[in-house]
TIMARSE-962110 format. One record per residue: residue number from 1; x, y, z of N, C-alpha, C, O in turn; residue in one letter. Coordinates in steps of 0.2 Angstrom, whole numbers. Last residue first. Layout:
! TIMARSE-962110
<zagu NUM, <X, Y, Z>, <X, Y, Z>, <X, Y, Z>, <X, Y, Z>, "a">
...
//
This chain:
! TIMARSE-962110
<zagu 92, <227, 132, -16>, <221, 130, -20>, <221, 124, -25>, <216, 123, -28>, "x">
<zagu 91, <241, 134, -12>, <237, 128, -10>, <230, 126, -13>, <227, 121, -13>, "x">
<zagu 90, <244, 145, -18>, <246, 139, -21>, <243, 133, -18>, <242, 127, -21>, "x">
<zagu 89, <239, 155, -8>, <237, 154, -15>, <238, 148, -18>, <233, 145, -20>, "x">
<zagu 88, <249, 153, 1>, <242, 151, 2>, <238, 150, -4>, <235, 145, -5>, "x">
<zagu 87, <260, 155, -5>, <260, 150, -3>, <252, 148, -2>, <250, 143, -3>, "x">
<zagu 86, <258, 169, -6>, <260, 166, -12>, <258, 158, -11>, <254, 155, -15>, "x">
<zagu 85, <258, 174, 7>, <253, 175, 2>, <254, 170, -4>, <248, 167, -6>, "x">
<zagu 84, <272, 170, 11>, <266, 167, 15>, <260, 168, 9>, <258, 163, 7>, "x">
<zagu 83, <280, 177, 1>, <280, 172, 2>, <274, 168, 5>, <271, 163, 2>, "x">
<zagu 82, <269, 193, -6>, <274, 190, 0>, <275, 182, -1>, <270, 179, -3>, "x">
<zagu 81, <268, 196, -22>, <266, 195, -16>, <271, 193, -11>, <276, 190, -13>, "x">
<zagu 80, <275, 198, -34>, <276, 203, -30>, <272, 203, -24>, <272, 207, -20>, "x">
<zagu 79, <272, 187, -43>, <278, 187, -40>, <280, 193, -36>, <286, 194, -34>, "x">
<zagu 78, <257, 190, -45>, <259, 185, -40>, <266, 185, -37>, <268, 185, -31>, "x">
<zagu 77, <252, 207, -47>, <256, 201, -51>, <258, 196, -44>, <260, 198, -38>, "x">
<zagu 76, <235, 211, -43>, <243, 211, -41>, <246, 204, -45>, <244, 198, -46>, "x">
<zagu 75, <223, 221, -47>, <226, 215, -48>, <234, 216, -46>, <237, 220, -48>, "x">
<zagu 74, <209, 225, -37>, <216, 227, -40>, <217, 221, -42>, <215, 216, -40>, "x">
<zagu 73, <192, 232, -34>, <195, 225, -38>, <203, 228, -40>, <203, 233, -43>, "x">
<zagu 72, <182, 240, -23>, <186, 240, -28>, <190, 234, -28>, <190, 231, -23>, "x">
<zagu 71, <174, 238, -11>, <173, 235, -17>, <176, 235, -23>, <174, 232, -28>, "x">
<zagu 70, <181, 243, 1>, <177, 248, -2>, <173, 245, -8>, <168, 249, -11>, "x">
<zagu 69, <190, 233, 4>, <183, 233, 7>, <177, 237, 4>, <171, 236, 4>, "x">
<zagu 68, <195, 224, -12>, <196, 229, -5>, <189, 229, -3>, <184, 228, -6>, "x">
<zagu 67, <198, 210, -19>, <193, 215, -18>, <194, 218, -12>, <195, 215, -7>, "x">
<zagu 66, <211, 205, -31>, <208, 206, -23>, <204, 211, -24>, <205, 215, -28>, "x">
<zagu 65, <218, 193, -42>, <214, 199, -42>, <210, 199, -34>, <207, 194, -31>, "x">
<zagu 64, <234, 191, -44>, <229, 188, -41>, <224, 195, -41>, <226, 201, -39>, "x">
<zagu 63, <241, 184, -61>, <239, 190, -56>, <234, 187, -51>, <230, 182, -53>, "x">
<zagu 62, <243, 177, -72>, <249, 178, -67>, <248, 182, -62>, <253, 185, -58>, "x">
<zagu 61, <227, 175, -75>, <234, 174, -77>, <240, 174, -73>, <239, 169, -69>, "x">
<zagu 60, <220, 179, -62>, <218, 181, -70>, <226, 181, -72>, <230, 186, -71>, "x">
<zagu 59, <211, 172, -50>, <217, 172, -52>, <216, 175, -59>, <211, 172, -62>, "x">
<zagu 58, <200, 180, -38>, <202, 175, -42>, <208, 176, -45>, <212, 180, -43>, "x">
<zagu 57, <199, 186, -25>, <193, 185, -30>, <194, 178, -36>, <190, 173, -37>, "x">
<zagu 56, <202, 187, -8>, <204, 184, -15>, <197, 183, -20>, <192, 181, -18>, "x">
<zagu 55, <200, 204, 0>, <198, 197, 0>, <201, 193, -7>, <202, 197, -12>, "x">
<zagu 54, <210, 214, 10>, <206, 213, 4>, <205, 205, 5>, <208, 201, 8>, "x">
<zagu 53, <222, 228, 14>, <216, 222, 17>, <212, 220, 11>, <210, 224, 7>, "x">
<zagu 52, <239, 227, 10>, <232, 230, 8>, <227, 225, 12>, <229, 220, 13>, "x">
<zagu 51, <255, 236, 11>, <249, 231, 13>, <244, 233, 11>, <243, 239, 11>, "x">
<zagu 50, <272, 237, 7>, <266, 238, 5>, <260, 233, 8>, <261, 227, 7>, "x">
<zagu 49, <283, 232, 14>, <282, 239, 14>, <275, 241, 12>, <272, 245, 14>, "x">
<zagu 48, <287, 219, 11>, <282, 220, 17>, <282, 227, 19>, <281, 229, 24>, "x">
<zagu 47, <293, 215, -1>, <298, 219, 3>, <295, 220, 10>, <298, 221, 15>, "x">
<zagu 46, <282, 207, -7>, <289, 204, -5>, <292, 209, -1>, <296, 206, 4>, "x">
<zagu 45, <266, 213, 2>, <272, 213, -4>, <278, 210, -1>, <279, 209, 5>, "x">
<zagu 44, <253, 206, 9>, <259, 211, 9>, <263, 209, 3>, <264, 204, 1>, "x">
<zagu 43, <236, 208, 14>, <240, 205, 9>, <247, 209, 10>, <247, 215, 13>, "x">
<zagu 42, <225, 204, 28>, <230, 209, 24>, <235, 204, 21>, <238, 199, 23>, "x">
<zagu 41, <207, 199, 23>, <214, 198, 27>, <219, 203, 24>, <219, 206, 19>, "x">
<zagu 40, <192, 194, 23>, <195, 202, 24>, <201, 199, 28>, <201, 197, 34>, "x">
<zagu 39, <189, 178, 18>, <189, 183, 24>, <194, 190, 21>, <199, 189, 18>, "x">
<zagu 38, <192, 170, 8>, <185, 172, 9>, <184, 178, 13>, <180, 183, 13>, "x">
<zagu 37, <204, 163, 13>, <204, 168, 7>, <196, 172, 6>, <196, 177, 3>, "x">
<zagu 36, <200, 155, 23>, <205, 160, 24>, <205, 166, 19>, <206, 172, 20>, "x">
<zagu 35, <193, 145, 15>, <190, 148, 20>, <194, 155, 21>, <191, 161, 20>, "x">
<zagu 34, <205, 141, 6>, <198, 144, 3>, <194, 148, 8>, <192, 153, 7>, "x">
<zagu 33, <212, 135, 17>, <215, 141, 14>, <208, 144, 9>, <207, 150, 9>, "x">
<zagu 32, <205, 125, 21>, <206, 129, 25>, <208, 137, 22>, <206, 142, 24>, "x">
<zagu 31, <204, 116, 9>, <197, 120, 12>, <198, 126, 17>, <195, 130, 17>, "x">
<zagu 30, <216, 112, 7>, <214, 116, 3>, <208, 120, 5>, <207, 126, 4>, "x">
<zagu 29, <218, 106, 20>, <223, 112, 18>, <220, 116, 13>, <220, 122, 14>, "x">
<zagu 28, <208, 95, 16>, <207, 99, 22>, <212, 105, 21>, <208, 110, 22>, "x">
<zagu 27, <215, 89, 6>, <209, 92, 5>, <207, 97, 11>, <204, 102, 9>, "x">
<zagu 26, <227, 85, 11>, <227, 89, 6>, <221, 92, 5>, <222, 98, 4>, "x">
<zagu 25, <222, 75, 21>, <226, 81, 24>, <226, 86, 16>, <223, 92, 17>, "x">
<zagu 24, <217, 66, 11>, <212, 69, 16>, <214, 76, 18>, <211, 81, 17>, "x">
<zagu 23, <228, 62, 5>, <223, 64, 0>, <219, 68, 5>, <217, 74, 3>, "x">
<zagu 22, <235, 55, 16>, <239, 62, 14>, <232, 66, 9>, <232, 72, 9>, "x">
<zagu 21, <226, 45, 18>, <226, 51, 24>, <230, 56, 21>, <228, 62, 22>, "x">
<zagu 20, <226, 38, 7>, <220, 41, 9>, <221, 48, 14>, <218, 53, 14>, "x">
<zagu 19, <240, 34, 8>, <237, 38, 3>, <231, 42, 3>, <231, 48, 0>, "x">
<zagu 18, <238, 25, 19>, <242, 32, 20>, <241, 36, 14>, <241, 42, 16>, "x">
<zagu 17, <230, 16, 14>, <228, 19, 20>, <232, 27, 21>, <229, 32, 22>, "x">
<zagu 16, <239, 10, 5>, <232, 12, 3>, <231, 19, 8>, <231, 25, 6>, "x">
<zagu 15, <247, 4, 13>, <251, 11, 9>, <243, 14, 8>, <242, 19, 9>, "x">
<zagu 14, <241, -5, 22>, <243, 1, 24>, <245, 7, 20>, <246, 13, 21>, "x">
<zagu 13, <237, -13, 11>, <233, -10, 13>, <236, -3, 18>, <233, 2, 17>, "x">
<zagu 12, <250, -18, 8>, <247, -15, 3>, <240, -11, 5>, <238, -6, 2>, "x">
<zagu 11, <252, -24, 20>, <257, -19, 17>, <254, -15, 13>, <255, -9, 13>, "x">
<zagu 10, <237, -29, 30>, <243, -29, 25>, <247, -23, 23>, <245, -17, 25>, "x">
<zagu 9, <235, -28, 47>, <234, -25, 40>, <240, -27, 35>, <246, -26, 37>, "x">
<zagu 8, <239, -34, 59>, <234, -38, 55>, <234, -34, 49>, <232, -38, 45>, "x">
<zagu 7, <248, -24, 63>, <251, -30, 61>, <246, -36, 58>, <249, -41, 55>, "x">
<zagu 6, <240, -13, 67>, <244, -13, 62>, <246, -20, 59>, <246, -22, 53>, "x">
<zagu 5, <234, -19, 79>, <229, -19, 73>, <233, -18, 66>, <231, -21, 61>, "x">
<zagu 4, <245, -21, 87>, <243, -27, 84>, <237, -27, 78>, <235, -32, 75>, "x">
<zagu 3, <246, -8, 90>, <253, -10, 85>, <249, -17, 82>, <249, -19, 76>, "x">
<zagu 2, <235, -3, 95>, <238, 0, 89>, <244, -5, 85>, <244, -6, 79>, "x">
<zagu 1, <226, -16, 105>, <230, -10, 105>, <233, -10, 97>, <232, -14, 93>, "x">
//
């Protein structure tokens, strides 16, 4: 059973294992964000009134460069993006 296995693992090994799990979770979160950003998605501004369908291209200073379906690129200041969009970009 799991308890008896945990009991046999030293505290130091348990800490190492927990750090490894956190690291792997972080990598998975980053990978998922990258996958999401490669797809055409709807980006919104903080007010929720403006939205655009585009893919993420890159950061340019304090701006996100997005590519619309027609191929045109636009730069949007990060502070103007919705909280959800900024959180997604921060996970990169």
